[in-house]
C-alpha positions in Angstrom: 7.6 10.9 12.9 10.0 8.7 11.0 10.9 9.3 7.2 11.3 6.6 4.3 10.8 6.9 0.6 8.6 6.1 -2.2 10.5 2.8 -3.9 7.5 2.3 -6.3 4.2 3.1 -7.9 2.0 0.4 -9.2 -1.1 0.6 -11.7 -3.0 -2.3 -13.7 -6.0 -1.8 -15.7 -7.6 -4.2 -13.2 -6.5 -7.2 -11.4 -3.2 -8.3 -10.0 0.3 -8.1 -10.3 0.2 -4.4 -10.5 3.2 -2.6 -12.9 5.5 -0.2 -11.8 5.9 3.6 -13.3 7.7 6.4 -12.3 5.3 8.7 -11.6 1.7 9.2 -10.8 -1.1 11.8 -10.0 -2.9 10.9 -6.7 -6.4 12.0 -6.4 -9.0 11.6 -4.1 -10.7 8.5 -6.4 -7.2 7.1 -6.7 -4.3 6.9 -8.9 -4.8 8.4 -12.1 -3.9 5.2 -14.5 -5.2 2.9 -11.8 -8.5 0.8 -12.0 -10.0 -2.2 -9.9 -12.4 -4.9 -11.3 -14.4 -5.4 -8.4 -15.3 -1.9 -6.5 -17.2 -3.9 -4.1 -14.0 -4.8 -2.2 -11.6 -2.3 -3.9 -11.2 1.7 -4.6 -13.9 4.2 -2.9 -12.9 7.3 -1.2 -11.5 5.1 2.1 -9.7 2.7 0.1 -8.4 5.2 -2.6 -4.6 4.0 -2.5 -3.5 0.9 -1.1 0.2 1.0 0.5 3.0 -1.6 1.4 6.2 -2.0 3.1 9.5 -2.8 0.8 11.0 -3.9 4.1 8.0 -6.3 4.8 8.1 -7.8 1.0 11.5 -8.6 1.6 11.4 -10.2 4.9 8.5 -12.1 3.3 11.3 -13.1 0.4 13.4 -14.2 2.9 11.0 -16.6 4.4 10.9 -18.0 0.8 7.9 -16.5 -0.6 7.7 -15.7 -4.4 6.1 -11.9 -3.3 7.3 -9.5 -5.5 7.0 -5.6 -5.4 3.2 -4.7 -6.8 2.4 -8.4 -6.8 -0.5 -8.0 -4.0 -1.9 -5.2 -5.3 -0.6 -2.0 -3.7 -0.1 1.1 -5.7 2.8 2.6 -3.3 5.3 0.8 -1.9 7.6 2.6 0.6 11.0 1.5 2.0 12.1 2.9 5.3 8.8 3.6 6.9 8.4 2.1 10.6 5.7 -0.1 9.2 4.3 -1.0 13.0 3.5 2.5 13.2 1.2 2.9 9.8 -1.8 2.0 11.4 -5.6 3.7 10.7 -5.6 7.1 11.8 -1.9 7.6 10.9 -1.1 10.1 8.0 1.8 10.0 5.6 3.1 12.7 3.2 4.4 11.0 -0.2 5.9 13.2 -2.8 2.8 15.6 -3.5 0.1 13.8 -1.5 -1.0 13.5 1.5 -2.7 10.2 3.2 -4.9 9.0 5.9 -4.3 5.1 6.7 -8.3 4.1 7.1 -8.0 0.2 7.5 -5.7 -2.7 7.6 -6.0 -4.5 3.8 -7.5 -7.9 3.9 -5.8 -10.1 1.4 -7.7 -12.6 -1.2 -7.3 -15.7 -2.5 -6.2 -13.9 -6.0 -2.3 -13.2 -4.5 -2.3 -16.7 -2.9 0.3 -17.6 -5.7 2.7 -14.9 -3.6 3.4 -17.1 -1.1 4.3 -20.6 -0.1 1.8 -23.1 -0.3 -0.9 -20.5 -1.3 -0.7 -19.1 2.5 -2.2 -15.8 1.7 -3.2 -15.2 5.0 0.5 -14.6 5.9 -0.4 -10.8 5.3 -3.5 -10.8 7.1 -3.4 -8.5 10.1 -5.7 -10.5 11.8 -3.5 -13.6 11.7 -0.2 -12.1 11.5 -0.2 -8.5 13.3 2.4 -6.1 11.3 2.3 -7.9 8.0 -1.0 -6.3 6.3 -1.4 -4.0 3.4 -2.9 -1.2 4.6 -5.9 1.3 2.5 -5.9 5.0 2.5 -8.1 8.1 1.7 -6.5 10.8 -0.2 -6.6 13.9 1.9 -3.9 15.9 -0.3 -3.9 15.2 -4.0 -0.2 15.6 -5.5 2.1 13.9 -7.8 4.1 11.6 -6.7 7.6 9.8 -8.3 9.8 7.1 -7.3 12.4 8.4 -4.7 9.9 10.9 -3.2 10.3 11.0 0.5 7.6 9.3 2.5 6.8 11.0 6.0 4.8 9.0 8.6 3.0 11.1 11.1 2.0 10.2 14.3 -1.8 8.9 14.3 -4.0 11.6 14.0 -6.3 13.1 16.5 -9.8 13.5 15.2 -12.5 15.2 17.0 
């Protein structure tokens, strides 16, 4: 288990970038107040919440990419969590919510502006493992606030 913290909560009425808020209710449908424009690719029970690492964002910034928190559409930005262990099957307790990582999020051309030379595949798990955002299902609803602990638990074993 590793513990980090919730650095940012990001919502939008659809599209990117998402704007930071202080707190949000996490439900099985996602964060209250967050909307997706194209539900064929965004949202749903297995993609209710998108998570990303502040540490990865900062590493990308050091490479010269103009990425910022919420710019690529993550709902929860976590700091201090070992991102190499945030894999499908892992569980994360953030504030009052419990999440299960379901998949790596494939980046979209709509976030190309966040990267040098529009290279949005810089965060594609298939091209650059370890740099991707992840999607999660909500297995325990609850309130989250900026600064809450984020506890990463070992990959869940399901029977």
